[in-house]
Backbone of each chain as ProteinMPNN parsed JSONL, in Angstrom:
{"seq_chain_A": "MECHELEIEIKPDGQVVVHVKGVKGAGCLDYVKILQQVMRAEGKVERTSEFYESPPNVETHLDENVKE", "coords_chain_A": {"N_chain_A": [[8.166, 25.474, -19.044], [8.602, 22.447, -17.46], [8.084, 19.223, -17.475], [7.093, 17.091, -14.55], [7.917, 14.009, -13.342], [6.391, 11.377, -11.331], [6.672, 7.759, -11.606], [5.137, 5.206, -9.362], [5.142, 2.261, -7.831], [2.993, 0.296, -5.423], [3.688, -2.089, -3.563], [2.294, -5.514, -2.611], [2.938, -5.503, 0.089], [3.294, -3.508, 0.655], [5.553, -2.159, 0.062], [7.133, 0.36, -1.366], [8.201, 1.901, -4.486], [9.556, 3.874, -6.628], [9.522, 5.941, -9.703], [11.649, 8.095, -10.807], [10.971, 10.551, -13.399], [11.634, 12.558, -16.135], [13.451, 14.459, -14.527], [16.132, 15.601, -15.258], [19.85, 15.056, -14.42], [20.897, 15.449, -10.774], [18.592, 17.092, -9.891], [16.927, 15.543, -9.247], [16.619, 14.36, -6.902], [15.976, 15.647, -4.968], [13.267, 15.181, -5.168], [14.003, 12.582, -4.308], [14.307, 13.318, -1.128], [11.823, 13.952, -0.846], [10.096, 12.173, -0.986], [11.134, 10.326, 0.45], [10.496, 12.103, 3.034], [7.858, 12.205, 3.45], [7.365, 8.923, 3.166], [8.699, 9.097, 5.66], [11.021, 7.81, 5.725], [13.603, 6.373, 5.282], [15.343, 5.187, 1.558], [15.763, 3.218, -0.693], [18.095, 4.324, -3.128], [18.24, 3.98, -6.357], [20.319, 4.997, -9.029], [19.478, 6.25, -12.383], [20.474, 6.284, -16.034], [19.418, 8.37, -16.641], [20.731, 10.494, -14.559], [22.932, 11.091, -14.805], [23.412, 13.229, -16.732], [23.519, 16.161, -17.788], [21.337, 19.062, -16.444], [18.367, 20.247, -18.492], [18.377, 23.281, -18.152], [20.53, 24.189, -18.009], [23.528, 26.09, -19.31], [26.659, 25.717, -20.798], [29.058, 28.629, -21.804], [31.436, 29.118, -24.015], [33.454, 31.601, -23.972], [35.142, 32.989, -27.042], [36.403, 35.161, -28.008], [37.882, 36.437, -25.224], [40.526, 38.349, -24.212], [43.968, 37.579, -23.28]], "CA_chain_A": [[7.311, 24.473, -18.19], [9.287, 20.55, -17.874], [7.032, 18.177, -16.318], [8.158, 16.088, -13.999], [6.564, 12.658, -12.895], [6.601, 9.889, -10.401], [5.79, 6.524, -11.352], [5.003, 4.676, -7.698], [4.172, 0.656, -6.505], [3.044, 0.162, -3.814], [3.713, -3.346, -3.903], [0.965, -5.928, -2.052], [3.737, -5.845, 1.285], [3.272, -1.782, 1.313], [6.784, -1.843, 0.023], [6.996, 1.862, -2.493], [8.873, 1.406, -5.712], [9.154, 5.131, -7.139], [10.648, 6.153, -10.691], [11.271, 9.467, -10.871], [11.037, 10.702, -14.376], [11.696, 13.688, -16.409], [13.825, 14.865, -14.416], [17.618, 15.252, -15.451], [20.563, 15.258, -13.364], [20.996, 15.58, -9.926], [17.856, 17.69, -9.69], [15.642, 14.334, -9.033], [17.783, 13.893, -5.476], [14.712, 16.676, -4.466], [12.038, 14.434, -4.927], [13.752, 11.633, -3.464], [14.031, 14.233, -0.431], [10.883, 14.986, -0.399], [9.386, 10.992, -0.903], [11.591, 10.062, 1.955], [10.1, 12.596, 4.191], [6.707, 11.93, 3.553], [6.959, 8.069, 4.232], [9.343, 8.952, 7.036], [11.799, 6.219, 5.888], [14.605, 6.305, 4.099], [15.424, 4.309, 1.185], [17.499, 2.672, -1.528], [17.78, 4.811, -4.358], [19.616, 3.201, -8.005], [20.628, 6.411, -9.856], [19.987, 5.746, -13.725], [21.805, 6.854, -16.953], [19.165, 10.063, -16.721], [20.309, 10.891, -13.067], [24.138, 11.531, -14.617], [23.055, 13.99, -17.695], [23.169, 17.566, -17.443], [19.799, 19.28, -16.296], [18.859, 21.037, -19.935], [18.239, 24.463, -18.822], [22.415, 24.76, -17.231], [24.171, 25.979, -20.598], [28.404, 26.384, -20.547], [29.024, 29.02, -22.605], [33.125, 29.778, -23.615], [33.907, 32.862, -24.595], [36.42, 32.926, -27.8], [36.98, 36.977, -27.695], [38.24, 36.818, -24.016], [42.029, 38.372, -24.659], [44.14, 38.236, -21.757]], "C_chain_A": [[8.523, 22.833, -18.254], [8.314, 19.876, -16.847], [7.521, 17.068, -16.013], [7.217, 14.784, -13.625], [7.364, 11.393, -12.753], [5.838, 9.023, -10.974], [6.364, 5.653, -10.014], [4.307, 3.182, -7.657], [4.203, 0.634, -6.031], [2.494, -1.258, -4.029], [2.366, -3.744, -2.528], [1.4, -5.764, -0.214], [3.975, -4.796, 1.521], [4.834, -0.982, 0.813], [6.742, -0.866, -0.969], [8.237, 1.517, -3.355], [8.964, 3.059, -6.556], [10.509, 5.435, -8.357], [10.035, 7.961, -10.889], [11.595, 10.149, -12.85], [10.872, 11.616, -14.96], [12.944, 14.728, -15.648], [15.779, 14.947, -14.555], [19.005, 15.616, -14.813], [20.606, 15.378, -11.775], [19.359, 16.085, -9.125], [16.43, 16.315, -8.602], [15.995, 14.085, -7.466], [16.251, 14.807, -4.669], [13.59, 15.804, -4.454], [12.062, 12.889, -4.54], [14.089, 11.505, -2.108], [12.865, 13.559, -0.206], [10.059, 13.168, -0.375], [10.136, 10.372, 0.563], [10.875, 10.204, 3.187], [8.177, 12.453, 4.572], [6.578, 10.108, 3.921], [7.714, 8.125, 5.08], [10.205, 7.536, 6.945], [12.941, 6.16, 4.744], [14.693, 4.758, 3.003], [16.362, 3.991, -0.138], [17.281, 3.215, -3.148], [19.106, 4.145, -5.411], [19.111, 4.654, -8.8], [20.232, 5.23, -11.244], [20.627, 6.744, -14.919], [21.378, 8.046, -17.066], [19.906, 10.651, -15.61], [22.093, 11.251, -13.933], [24.143, 12.392, -15.785], [22.921, 15.317, -16.939], [21.624, 18.104, -17.509], [19.699, 20.134, -17.857], [18.657, 22.704, -19.41], [20.225, 25.264, -18.095], [23.039, 24.671, -18.961], [25.786, 25.972, -20.117], [28.271, 26.713, -22.291], [30.784, 28.633, -23.079], [33.14, 31.201, -25.114], [34.958, 33.47, -25.381], [37.176, 34.166, -27.936], [37.37, 38.059, -27.0], [39.877, 37.036, -24.455], [42.636, 38.621, -23.206], [45.091, 39.769, -21.566]], "O_chain_A": [[9.07, 22.444, -19.286], [7.996, 20.123, -15.684], [8.14, 16.245, -16.688], [5.988, 14.729, -13.667], [8.23, 10.744, -13.339], [4.616, 9.154, -11.029], [7.536, 5.457, -9.691], [3.101, 3.015, -7.475], [5.251, 0.856, -5.426], [1.394, -1.604, -4.459], [1.748, -2.956, -1.811], [0.538, -5.856, 0.66], [4.76, -4.58, 2.444], [5.204, 0.174, 1.02], [6.041, -1.366, -1.849], [9.184, 0.887, -2.884], [7.955, 3.172, -7.252], [11.728, 5.312, -8.235], [9.003, 8.622, -11.008], [12.734, 9.982, -13.287], [9.779, 12.08, -14.636], [13.299, 15.734, -16.263], [16.503, 14.254, -13.84], [19.144, 16.837, -14.754], [19.377, 15.408, -11.707], [18.984, 15.602, -8.056], [15.556, 16.393, -7.738], [15.173, 13.319, -6.961], [15.657, 14.242, -3.75], [12.941, 15.839, -3.409], [11.113, 12.114, -4.421], [14.237, 10.406, -1.573], [12.84, 12.616, 0.585], [9.283, 13.104, 0.579], [9.508, 10.047, 1.57], [10.599, 9.373, 4.052], [7.542, 12.579, 5.619], [5.81, 9.807, 4.835], [7.699, 7.054, 5.687], [10.165, 6.552, 7.684], [12.881, 5.905, 3.541], [14.32, 3.635, 3.341], [17.45, 4.492, -0.424], [16.591, 2.733, -4.047], [20.312, 3.946, -5.265], [18.008, 5.147, -9.041], [20.465, 4.023, -11.3], [21.181, 7.813, -14.668], [22.139, 8.947, -17.418], [19.627, 11.846, -15.701], [22.562, 12.07, -13.143], [25.331, 12.405, -16.105], [22.399, 15.527, -15.844], [20.82, 17.731, -18.362], [20.716, 20.604, -18.368], [18.791, 23.501, -20.338], [20.721, 26.373, -17.893], [23.053, 23.669, -19.675], [26.007, 26.267, -18.943], [27.896, 26.104, -23.293], [31.339, 27.797, -22.366], [32.962, 31.459, -26.305], [35.695, 34.309, -24.861], [38.406, 34.211, -27.974], [37.434, 39.275, -27.184], [40.49, 36.099, -24.966], [42.236, 39.36, -22.307], [45.232, 40.273, -20.452]]}, "seq_chain_B": "MSAIVVIPILIPAAWPAIAAAAAAAATALGFAAAKGKAKTSVKSSTEVELAVSNSEAFNDEVALGEQLTFAKGDIQITFFRNSRGKVGVKVRGSGKTEEQLRTIGQQAVNGLTQQYAYHRLVTELKKQNFTVVDEKVEADGTVRLQVRTFKD", "coords_chain_B": {"N_chain_B": [[14.533, 8.521, -16.714], [15.471, 9.161, -13.765], [16.194, 8.266, -11.457], [15.581, 5.786, -9.2], [13.617, 4.837, -6.623], [13.342, 2.483, -3.738], [10.886, 2.158, -1.007], [10.87, 1.604, 1.955], [8.046, 0.711, 3.964], [6.889, 2.898, 7.186], [5.148, 3.052, 9.79], [4.161, 5.536, 11.204], [1.973, 6.314, 12.185], [-0.93, 8.538, 13.828], [-3.558, 6.902, 15.292], [-6.305, 7.366, 13.845], [-5.638, 7.427, 10.952], [-4.321, 5.14, 10.855], [-6.984, 3.255, 11.536], [-8.149, 3.734, 9.604], [-6.977, 2.875, 7.163], [-6.454, -0.026, 8.471], [-9.072, 0.208, 7.948], [-10.121, 0.169, 5.649], [-8.615, -1.907, 4.656], [-9.295, -4.368, 5.84], [-12.012, -4.318, 4.148], [-11.354, -4.947, 1.92], [-10.273, -7.26, 1.837], [-13.149, -8.503, 2.573], [-13.789, -8.508, 4.757], [-16.398, -7.069, 7.314], [-17.379, -3.826, 9.989], [-17.196, -5.067, 13.216], [-19.552, -5.387, 15.78], [-20.422, -3.748, 18.801], [-19.778, -5.937, 21.82], [-17.924, -7.917, 20.1], [-16.024, -9.464, 20.679], [-16.685, -11.879, 21.878], [-18.689, -13.283, 20.054], [-17.53, -14.263, 18.751], [-17.143, -18.264, 18.477], [-14.068, -18.999, 19.527], [-11.773, -20.926, 19.083], [-8.933, -20.822, 17.709], [-6.283, -18.3, 17.864], [-4.378, -15.932, 16.381], [-1.559, -13.718, 16.487], [0.362, -11.491, 14.726], [2.586, -8.793, 14.712], [3.19, -5.499, 12.793], [5.391, -5.088, 11.586], [7.198, -2.696, 10.696], [5.782, -0.693, 12.334], [6.384, 2.323, 14.26], [7.05, 2.783, 17.379], [5.483, 5.673, 18.516], [5.574, 7.473, 21.692], [4.619, 10.041, 22.122], [2.298, 10.178, 21.169], [-1.216, 9.908, 22.152], [-3.434, 8.685, 22.314], [-3.314, 5.501, 22.646], [-3.458, 2.144, 23.025], [-5.289, 1.275, 21.787], [-8.551, -0.531, 19.311], [-9.438, -2.292, 16.659], [-11.576, -4.14, 15.274], [-12.697, -6.091, 12.915], [-15.587, -8.594, 11.372], [-16.12, -12.04, 9.814], [-17.916, -14.098, 9.143], [-17.225, -16.502, 11.065], [-14.385, -15.653, 11.755], [-12.647, -13.052, 13.212], [-11.063, -10.153, 12.645], [-8.58, -8.487, 14.674], [-6.95, -5.071, 14.526], [-4.443, -3.747, 16.342], [-3.152, -0.848, 18.04], [-0.773, -1.296, 20.735], [0.115, -0.72, 24.153], [2.642, -0.061, 23.955], [2.609, 1.386, 21.365], [3.34, 0.254, 19.359], [1.699, -1.363, 16.145], [-0.417, -4.253, 15.569], [-1.788, -7.239, 14.908], [-4.659, -9.069, 15.39], [-5.822, -12.307, 14.751], [-8.781, -14.071, 15.368], [-10.409, -17.443, 15.367], [-12.901, -20.076, 14.988], [-12.807, -23.747, 13.739], [-10.32, -23.281, 12.231], [-7.043, -23.445, 11.121], [-3.852, -22.965, 13.439], [-2.079, -22.175, 11.343], [-3.702, -21.409, 8.446], [-5.692, -19.364, 9.963], [-3.073, -17.474, 9.963], [-2.696, -17.031, 7.99], [-4.098, -15.468, 7.002], [-4.044, -13.094, 8.451], [-1.759, -12.29, 7.856], [-2.592, -10.908, 5.583], [-3.841, -8.981, 6.546], [-2.311, -7.657, 7.38], [-0.469, -7.122, 5.489], [-2.111, -5.62, 3.751], [-2.998, -3.23, 5.349], [-0.593, -1.957, 5.24], [-0.59, -1.867, 2.644], [-2.303, -0.052, 2.526], [-2.438, 2.278, 4.135], [0.141, 3.33, 3.286], [-0.559, 4.296, 0.815], [-2.54, 5.961, 0.999], [-0.86, 8.109, 2.256], [0.788, 9.03, 0.226], [-0.631, 9.7, -1.268], [-1.947, 11.479, -0.305], [-0.101, 13.364, 0.694], [1.027, 14.027, -1.409], [-0.211, 15.604, -3.126], [0.044, 17.638, -1.634], [2.288, 18.671, -2.275], [1.835, 19.421, -5.126], [1.286, 17.936, -6.986], [-0.314, 15.893, -9.693], [-2.67, 13.623, -9.499], [-2.219, 11.305, -12.418], [-2.998, 9.034, -13.075], [-3.886, 5.446, -12.347], [-3.781, 2.973, -11.272], [-4.584, -1.035, -10.05], [-2.679, -4.169, -10.34], [-2.984, -7.277, -11.412], [-1.545, -8.578, -9.139], [-1.842, -7.508, -7.546], [-0.64, -4.772, -6.678], [-0.742, -1.613, -6.945], [-0.587, 0.748, -8.564], [1.043, 4.039, -9.525], [0.606, 7.492, -10.957], [1.718, 10.272, -11.037], [1.771, 13.629, -11.427], [3.878, 16.959, -11.941], [4.581, 20.971, -12.677], [7.34, 22.45, -13.252], [9.291, 25.486, -13.594]], "CA_chain_B": [[14.088, 7.99, -15.638], [17.121, 9.569, -13.111], [16.585, 7.674, -10.564], [14.549, 5.101, -8.791], [13.902, 4.689, -5.475], [12.537, 1.975, -2.886], [11.133, 2.687, 0.16], [10.503, 0.266, 3.007], [7.381, 1.662, 4.804], [7.473, 2.79, 8.165], [3.725, 3.729, 9.943], [4.227, 6.049, 12.802], [0.782, 7.197, 12.286], [-1.784, 8.715, 14.501], [-4.457, 6.255, 14.909], [-7.224, 7.749, 13.071], [-5.209, 6.995, 10.08], [-4.245, 3.934, 10.522], [-8.089, 2.656, 11.621], [-8.709, 3.696, 7.789], [-6.366, 2.439, 6.583], [-7.358, -0.687, 8.813], [-10.576, -0.549, 7.696], [-9.689, -0.038, 4.208], [-8.153, -3.531, 4.025], [-10.361, -5.383, 5.952], [-13.071, -4.628, 3.341], [-10.764, -5.39, 0.587], [-10.666, -8.618, 2.698], [-14.411, -9.576, 3.006], [-14.368, -8.637, 6.311], [-16.995, -5.791, 7.754], [-16.894, -3.722, 11.388], [-17.905, -5.958, 14.166], [-19.883, -4.003, 16.235], [-20.642, -4.44, 20.371], [-19.138, -7.09, 22.012], [-17.904, -8.99, 19.157], [-15.194, -10.675, 20.504], [-17.725, -13.319, 22.36], [-19.755, -13.63, 19.569], [-17.085, -15.847, 18.018], [-16.764, -19.507, 19.166], [-13.239, -18.783, 19.624], [-10.958, -22.117, 19.064], [-7.712, -20.438, 18.063], [-5.817, -17.039, 17.769], [-2.758, -15.942, 16.535], [-1.237, -12.499, 16.143], [1.021, -10.791, 14.302], [3.174, -7.805, 14.436], [3.247, -5.332, 11.993], [7.156, -5.052, 11.351], [7.697, -1.095, 10.95], [5.616, -0.13, 12.826], [7.071, 2.651, 14.96], [6.613, 3.257, 19.039], [5.822, 7.092, 19.427], [5.12, 7.328, 22.782], [4.202, 11.545, 22.478], [0.919, 10.174, 20.849], [-2.183, 10.132, 23.667], [-4.201, 7.815, 22.491], [-2.56, 3.967, 22.92], [-4.347, 0.676, 23.304], [-6.621, 1.17, 20.679], [-8.015, -1.348, 18.475], [-10.831, -1.725, 15.298], [-12.537, -5.08, 14.876], [-13.584, -6.235, 11.79], [-15.555, -9.795, 11.235], [-16.552, -12.987, 8.57], [-18.32, -15.759, 8.797], [-16.865, -17.488, 12.312], [-13.55, -15.212, 11.927], [-12.504, -12.014, 13.711], [-9.46, -9.868, 12.627], [-8.427, -6.837, 15.383], [-6.262, -4.475, 14.585], [-4.408, -2.616, 17.595], [-1.858, -0.221, 18.661], [-0.313, -1.049, 22.093], [0.634, 0.456, 25.186], [3.664, 0.805, 23.935], [2.816, 2.253, 20.387], [3.351, -1.232, 18.293], [0.532, -2.082, 15.714], [-0.285, -5.572, 15.196], [-2.671, -7.698, 14.288], [-4.69, -10.607, 15.632], [-7.04, -12.796, 14.158], [-9.175, -15.451, 16.206], [-11.869, -17.746, 14.936], [-13.17, -21.829, 15.079], [-12.897, -24.368, 12.963], [-9.334, -22.952, 11.117], [-6.254, -24.006, 11.822], [-3.505, -21.465, 13.649], [-1.458, -21.435, 9.52], [-4.795, -20.655, 7.678], [-5.235, -17.788, 9.977], [-1.734, -16.588, 10.139], [-2.254, -16.51, 6.382], [-5.588, -14.484, 6.54], [-3.33, -11.889, 9.426], [-0.332, -11.506, 7.026], [-3.107, -10.22, 4.277], [-4.565, -8.448, 6.767], [-1.207, -7.017, 8.065], [-0.074, -6.25, 4.08], [-3.746, -5.028, 3.204], [-2.925, -2.537, 6.122], [0.45, -1.575, 5.253], [-0.232, -0.773, 1.554], [-3.433, 1.216, 1.954], [-1.353, 3.243, 4.834], [1.216, 3.648, 2.313], [-1.516, 5.108, -0.508], [-2.941, 7.404, 1.419], [0.347, 8.804, 2.622], [1.689, 9.176, -0.64], [-1.473, 10.485, -2.424], [-2.275, 13.182, 0.404], [1.454, 14.137, 0.816], [1.987, 14.519, -2.8], [-0.98, 16.637, -3.541], [0.226, 19.068, -1.034], [3.668, 19.132, -2.794], [0.999, 20.235, -5.792], [1.295, 16.831, -7.783], [-1.77, 15.458, -9.755], [-2.906, 11.938, -10.074], [-2.952, 11.027, -13.464], [-3.747, 7.311, -13.519], [-4.154, 4.903, -11.086], [-4.542, 0.996, -11.263], [-4.233, -2.283, -9.573], [-2.424, -5.357, -10.761], [-3.309, -8.344, -11.044], [-0.65, -9.178, -8.328], [-2.323, -6.696, -5.949], [0.194, -4.386, -6.701], [-0.731, -0.261, -7.096], [0.37, 1.675, -9.557], [-0.157, 5.347, -9.789], [1.489, 8.09, -11.768], [1.332, 11.715, -10.225], [2.743, 15.001, -12.364], [3.877, 18.544, -11.735], [5.217, 21.197, -13.693], [8.113, 22.992, -12.981], [9.302, 26.417, -14.689]], "C_chain_B": [[15.428, 8.005, -14.946], [16.283, 8.739, -12.63], [14.737, 7.1, -9.94], [14.671, 4.564, -7.316], [12.78, 3.878, -4.505], [12.121, 2.488, -1.632], [10.685, 1.492, 0.946], [9.37, 1.473, 3.551], [7.237, 1.857, 6.212], [5.309, 3.588, 8.708], [3.959, 4.172, 11.505], [3.347, 7.286, 12.55], [-0.422, 7.484, 13.236], [-2.854, 7.141, 14.093], [-5.549, 6.208, 14.355], [-6.542, 7.306, 11.475], [-4.743, 5.167, 9.747], [-5.657, 3.02, 10.747], [-8.543, 3.127, 9.982], [-7.958, 2.983, 7.023], [-6.087, 0.434, 6.505], [-8.86, -1.588, 7.38], [-10.696, -0.883, 5.831], [-9.357, -1.985, 3.866], [-8.664, -4.523, 4.382], [-11.284, -5.333, 4.549], [-12.729, -5.089, 2.219], [-10.769, -6.899, 1.238], [-12.106, -9.694, 2.582], [-14.551, -9.126, 3.796], [-15.837, -7.054, 6.756], [-17.05, -5.423, 9.286], [-17.821, -4.799, 12.04], [-18.404, -4.452, 14.932], [-20.371, -4.385, 17.92], [-19.367, -5.026, 20.349], [-18.574, -8.177, 21.357], [-16.794, -9.976, 19.504], [-15.675, -11.822, 21.082], [-18.733, -14.016, 21.464], [-19.171, -14.643, 18.644], [-16.65, -16.913, 19.098], [-14.877, -19.214, 18.618], [-12.363, -20.393, 19.604], [-9.379, -21.676, 18.854], [-7.622, -18.969, 17.51], [-4.532, -16.554, 17.714], [-2.456, -14.552, 16.564], [0.184, -12.322, 15.918], [1.566, -9.234, 14.391], [3.44, -6.909, 13.115], [4.852, -4.136, 11.989], [7.519, -3.797, 12.057], [7.034, -0.842, 11.122], [6.398, 0.958, 13.9], [6.438, 3.2, 16.32], [6.552, 4.703, 18.944], [4.746, 7.371, 20.532], [4.456, 8.754, 23.194], [2.539, 11.241, 22.326], [-0.332, 9.453, 22.223], [-2.653, 8.66, 23.576], [-3.504, 5.823, 22.028], [-3.702, 3.163, 23.217], [-5.625, 0.753, 22.583], [-6.785, 0.1, 19.798], [-9.565, -1.18, 17.7], [-11.113, -3.14, 15.451], [-13.319, -5.254, 13.971], [-14.19, -8.126, 12.05], [-16.046, -10.278, 10.019], [-16.595, -13.877, 8.486], [-17.303, -15.898, 10.983], [-15.13, -16.886, 12.206], [-13.345, -13.558, 12.216], [-11.11, -11.773, 13.257], [-9.685, -8.651, 13.273], [-7.307, -6.618, 15.018], [-6.373, -3.61, 15.989], [-3.11, -1.817, 17.841], [-2.093, -0.596, 20.463], [-0.317, -0.298, 23.206], [2.006, 1.224, 24.713], [3.953, 1.578, 21.568], [2.742, 1.134, 19.229], [1.692, -1.273, 17.504], [0.878, -3.799, 15.559], [-1.89, -5.964, 15.42], [-3.095, -9.058, 14.84], [-5.95, -10.951, 15.489], [-7.315, -14.221, 15.035], [-10.467, -16.246, 14.897], [-11.814, -19.395, 15.316], [-13.245, -22.165, 13.537], [-11.637, -24.149, 11.18], [-7.797, -23.149, 11.656], [-5.4, -22.924, 11.841], [-2.832, -21.427, 11.595], [-2.52, -20.796, 8.628], [-5.251, -19.059, 8.807], [-3.931, -16.788, 10.655], [-1.629, -16.133, 9.135], [-3.243, -15.449, 6.509], [-4.59, -13.512, 7.502], [-2.494, -11.31, 8.807], [-1.278, -10.903, 6.079], [-3.275, -9.343, 4.936], [-3.087, -6.834, 6.934], [-0.432, -5.897, 6.365], [-0.827, -5.732, 3.578], [-3.253, -3.647, 4.14], [-1.599, -1.556, 5.442], [0.362, -1.64, 3.876], [-1.624, 0.242, 1.303], [-2.73, 2.305, 2.569], [-0.626, 3.958, 3.823], [0.413, 4.294, 0.921], [-1.997, 6.108, 0.154], [-2.672, 8.083, 2.035], [0.336, 9.355, 1.734], [0.691, 9.65, -1.688], [-2.128, 12.061, -1.675], [-0.926, 14.355, 0.501], [1.843, 14.76, -0.457], [1.492, 15.936, -3.094], [-1.011, 17.59, -2.43], [1.492, 19.557, -1.81], [2.938, 19.603, -4.046], [1.163, 18.822, -6.981], [0.01, 16.374, -8.332], [-1.401, 14.295, -10.072], [-3.266, 11.705, -11.669], [-3.33, 10.038, -14.188], [-3.405, 6.511, -12.434], [-4.651, 3.627, -12.137], [-4.018, -0.115, -10.559], [-3.778, -3.297, -10.474], [-3.164, -6.536, -10.573], [-2.552, -8.883, -9.649], [-0.923, -7.93, -6.923], [-1.48, -5.22, -6.132], [-0.962, -2.825, -7.235], [0.154, 0.525, -7.759], [-0.337, 3.621, -9.732], [1.066, 6.259, -9.946], [0.896, 9.396, -11.577], [2.276, 12.37, -11.807], [2.481, 16.51, -11.668], [4.075, 18.956, -12.422], [6.386, 22.256, -12.807], [8.738, 24.042, -13.718], [10.623, 25.913, -14.1]], "O_chain_B": [[16.352, 7.246, -15.239], [15.444, 8.356, -13.446], [13.581, 7.509, -10.048], [15.659, 3.96, -6.899], [11.63, 4.299, -4.382], [12.893, 3.264, -1.069], [10.161, 0.507, 0.427], [9.583, 2.684, 3.597], [7.495, 0.787, 6.763], [4.573, 4.334, 8.062], [3.955, 3.526, 12.553], [3.562, 8.497, 12.598], [-1.032, 6.441, 13.475], [-2.89, 6.518, 13.032], [-6.035, 5.084, 14.226], [-7.389, 6.687, 10.831], [-4.845, 4.388, 8.799], [-5.596, 1.946, 10.15], [-9.462, 2.523, 9.428], [-8.504, 2.416, 6.077], [-5.786, -0.278, 5.547], [-9.246, -2.551, 6.719], [-11.16, -1.783, 5.131], [-9.798, -2.849, 3.108], [-8.698, -5.547, 3.699], [-11.256, -6.349, 3.854], [-13.544, -5.616, 1.462], [-11.648, -7.617, 0.763], [-12.217, -10.919, 2.529], [-15.758, -9.08, 4.031], [-15.754, -6.051, 6.047], [-16.838, -6.36, 10.055], [-18.86, -5.273, 11.58], [-18.064, -3.27, 14.87], [-20.695, -5.563, 18.077], [-18.387, -4.933, 19.609], [-18.641, -9.302, 21.85], [-16.583, -11.025, 18.895], [-15.077, -12.861, 20.802], [-19.441, -14.968, 21.791], [-19.748, -15.511, 17.99], [-16.067, -16.709, 20.162], [-14.557, -19.251, 17.43], [-12.663, -20.968, 20.65], [-8.561, -22.078, 19.681], [-8.531, -18.438, 16.872], [-3.693, -16.634, 18.611], [-3.537, -13.988, 16.732], [1.072, -12.798, 16.625], [0.714, -8.415, 14.047], [3.957, -7.568, 12.213], [5.119, -2.969, 12.275], [7.911, -3.605, 13.208], [6.656, -0.284, 10.092], [7.226, 0.319, 14.55], [5.46, 3.947, 16.332], [7.612, 5.223, 19.293], [3.526, 7.472, 20.41], [3.857, 8.863, 24.264], [1.671, 11.775, 23.017], [-0.033, 8.572, 23.03], [-2.428, 7.733, 24.354], [-3.448, 5.342, 20.896], [-4.778, 3.599, 23.626], [-6.737, 0.313, 22.875], [-5.776, -0.435, 19.338], [-10.479, -0.391, 17.937], [-10.32, -3.334, 16.372], [-14.461, -4.794, 13.95], [-13.499, -8.898, 12.714], [-16.405, -9.493, 9.142], [-15.794, -14.662, 7.977], [-17.019, -14.967, 11.736], [-14.378, -17.764, 12.631], [-13.897, -12.794, 11.424], [-10.184, -12.583, 13.316], [-10.527, -7.828, 12.914], [-6.47, -7.521, 15.018], [-7.32, -3.085, 16.575], [-2.032, -2.41, 17.785], [-3.046, -0.343, 21.2], [-0.793, 0.836, 23.163], [2.396, 2.379, 24.886], [4.907, 1.963, 20.892], [2.022, 1.307, 18.246], [0.662, -1.222, 18.177], [1.955, -4.388, 15.471], [-2.829, -5.318, 15.887], [-2.338, -10.027, 14.864], [-6.954, -10.34, 15.855], [-6.52, -15.119, 15.313], [-11.093, -15.742, 13.965], [-10.828, -19.897, 15.856], [-13.53, -21.48, 12.555], [-11.755, -24.466, 9.996], [-7.61, -22.892, 12.845], [-5.507, -22.012, 11.022], [-3.281, -20.613, 10.788], [-2.269, -19.719, 8.088], [-5.108, -17.907, 8.4], [-3.884, -15.846, 11.446], [-0.901, -15.176, 8.869], [-2.953, -14.408, 5.919], [-4.203, -12.784, 6.589], [-2.265, -10.107, 8.923], [-0.624, -10.041, 5.493], [-2.956, -8.328, 4.316], [-3.07, -5.629, 6.68], [-0.099, -4.722, 6.204], [-0.377, -5.099, 2.622], [-3.092, -2.733, 3.332], [-1.846, -0.376, 5.194], [1.508, -1.431, 3.478], [-1.913, 0.977, 0.359], [-2.364, 3.247, 1.866], [-0.838, 5.146, 3.583], [1.124, 4.769, 0.036], [-1.78, 7.245, -0.266], [-3.468, 8.835, 2.598], [-0.124, 10.484, 1.906], [1.055, 9.961, -2.822], [-2.536, 13.128, -2.135], [-0.837, 15.58, 0.418], [2.654, 15.667, -0.644], [2.126, 16.979, -3.254], [-1.996, 18.311, -2.265], [1.695, 20.762, -1.954], [3.54, 20.644, -4.309], [1.069, 19.277, -8.12], [-0.915, 16.406, -7.52], [-0.392, 13.871, -10.634], [-4.4, 11.888, -12.111], [-3.781, 9.95, -15.331], [-2.611, 6.937, -11.595], [-5.378, 3.427, -13.111], [-2.79, -0.106, -10.472], [-4.455, -3.402, -11.496], [-3.907, -6.719, -9.609], [-3.196, -9.762, -9.074], [-0.376, -7.683, -5.848], [-2.018, -4.4, -5.388], [-1.961, -3.101, -7.9], [1.321, 0.852, -7.54], [-1.429, 4.156, -9.924], [2.163, 6.09, -9.415], [-0.267, 9.64, -11.898], [2.976, 11.892, -12.699], [1.498, 17.028, -11.139], [4.063, 18.257, -13.435], [6.067, 22.732, -11.718], [8.877, 23.622, -14.867], [11.695, 26.304, -14.563]]}, "name": "protein", "num_of_chains": 2, "seq": "MECHELEIEIKPDGQVVVHVKGVKGAGCLDYVKILQQVMRAEGKVERTSEFYESPPNVETHLDENVKEMSAIVVIPILIPAAWPAIAAAAAAAATALGFAAAKGKAKTSVKSSTEVELAVSNSEAFNDEVALGEQLTFAKGDIQITFFRNSRGKVGVKVRGSGKTEEQLRTIGQQAVNGLTQQYAYHRLVTELKKQNFTVVDEKVEADGTVRLQVRTFKD"}
């Protein structure tokens, strides 16, 4: 089980800033969509370095025994 | 962290949700619900009106033209939704300049918007199986929420 966390700031003028934490790769865009649906608004999305990391459950295998 | 989302608030809600946010905002500013014909109880010399800029007109909702009034001393703030569905705030009072009333009105608009955002986020994220694990209000009025969910 992975823990996914959102840190939400609701500014005094009502602007909402959300940090999506614990979600590597493009999976965090699912949360962006949820938040946009919840607030019924498009938002400005800034991708952090973690966004460009592979999700932990995606593995790459190279089978060296494969013969042509 | 994987992403930061900055979302401008929209208020396309039904009147009960707006009214709840308005009541919370007014209470935070020290106002209490005005009863009866509150409008006549203020010896009004000045009135200002502010629009909630991101409120959306939803013509399919039936109850338009509603309002909710709160009072503190000689000042009244009225949250309303006009016949086109737009949400706004009127502030009236005696012994205050237009600028002072406008400042109060802007505080009310901000409070309404923040309260609406708070309630909508908490309600909807709970439906998405998030749990609120921490909540605090900063000195500048920013509300910080930490919500969490677990995924396979």
